[in-house]
Steps between C-alpha positions, in 0.01 A plus 500: 500500500633734230848486656488119503410493131794730422739278693371187326534673166858599573584148616345360185712735289813395690442129453402554140830681437682228694346227284573690179860572590579150623470212250218277621722198550728698735225648720541234771875569517429872522259440785742271684782754495263781595386292799862460612545877485166576666588257780809706579759240400638742242461875453500437126603259228535462125502210259588443136460184294637420156413209275728428206659842559166684473371686804160357587434645847631784712351665807590728789355503850511733799779756480698316229552635149745431218771703674478325837842369612479213747749288695444156349692287754567148368369582153844659462668158518408440136657832398820423692533153347456639149769763562748230590375297205628775268846473657491125438409563137798735475733235641587715803340249736401133482214329680741244650745761635562420868478785749865462599610578143391860551491519879796291625430614857209253499721211607229285659232297325322819390787559260418182310151613400458589134350813349196300389450368854522851643213605274288188555515495881691173512840642602475386861497859631270626776191658348531826695725665756426405861266768635704805597834321453624704332246772436463528124639849441765413243574782259598283203513137395857455620401581859188291470703198388760562771218451751406169337857365504511398871158334500516121516358315202165332562595199295719388211434671168256321274337298777210719617267762353466795736323805358658826612719793410855471637640277228376743236701778663812289446403447136463873456840568652657243266338684207650826624848351527480331162379812319670775698166679537255553784186290504274793416726597209486144373125474526445830324747416222400139436126496568331829593613727218474241219147420616395864551444438871553866588356482852649170619795495744661287770636795701423649738306214650294718730411861572807553722724442197853369468446139600649215300285387207293198598497267202244276663254764613595864450401600147231753419314527172186603314233299323628572149868463590452149631272412209792589270717252690238226471484568127873426484463166676183402313670572167802285587746784558382741231362850560375719216703301251823519700658205681571571867533144632586187308233236459742255659516710816122543510461123477760439771338749737165328457637150544493298823783622721395310812633171364579276799452767767237422762182708494307536824125444496286810469714709264327754277423275202345230716284747692405705197452228239485176697801364309741300717782447251848613598564681170346824622767762436728619223734801504318780681155367412245247621391213275136485603394255231699264277403280206565129455846577360589690818493838328359791697168624363403743777779719637486772764685708757246577775558759771413483869349847451261391225673585170467203266654467152428184300537335161245238395652327198203270455277795413761735354446742788714720720376740764594708799301588811663798670421582861652520849326388816402778742436284802473130570153392602405161637427247234656694212847429359609701194762235414239226497218704343627686193586177319125442458505759224692278259224240511227767503639638175519151355134446590403836351668412172295182476181709491359611169 
């Protein structure tokens, strides 16, 4: 009986500390994420939320701490798009540049796709390499793009939205050719160093090292690093009083890039938000919600592995949920689960 009382006392102290440390309105979010970790979907996670540039919630779970570096999969698409956005601002590239301008070997219809289409998944390219053909062991973007060259186009550019990664590899190679620098050099120079993202990289893409940088899914980052990036986007291209991206480029990246391209039923925005409009994607980012003027009000770049960065303009919020799935269990999809947090935060903010 005495032992039971001690255990209950310790549990009471734990939950008391939990409640004191976590703002009351965020307790349900804390519990939800903890449940995901306890269920074995993730070995850890972390989350940070800002409102009007003030940090209002931050928490760590499992084996995650502020120094945890995680492969963020498709959350890196936003970073890649912004890197190329800087080159557009500098006049080195233009959103309407056709592939063949920089890669004349693309003589078929794939060469007619524009830079903007490459980064909005409307270029007509296959989404991924056919399984095992070839095995993806390219050592740099040039080799990666050489493997894309012989693949037949799925459709004409601008006619179909097909979410994937191959077209982004081509965009990255164009950026290398236009700048004379490797993709990792470009990212570090244009985005990572100016934003103090000291632990964020595109290479190597896995523990074996040496593979080509995967613009659409190979970046790794930390909670604070990615929060710095979201601060840049939220503040319309400004970071700590310095302009990194023009407001014009920020606006273009967030605008509807699907245009007349066909969107298949069941894409992320429809499944996550129940919105069936075709204007679901910009440049490297999803347009989850839009206002009556067609302007994006909820933007994100979700990852199949669970990482989820978002900007909620309606509430002046940006946040990042950092994690990586440890094993897929029946009934749980990281890609179609993490997005709940944006609305959970919105609900929490409505509480007094």
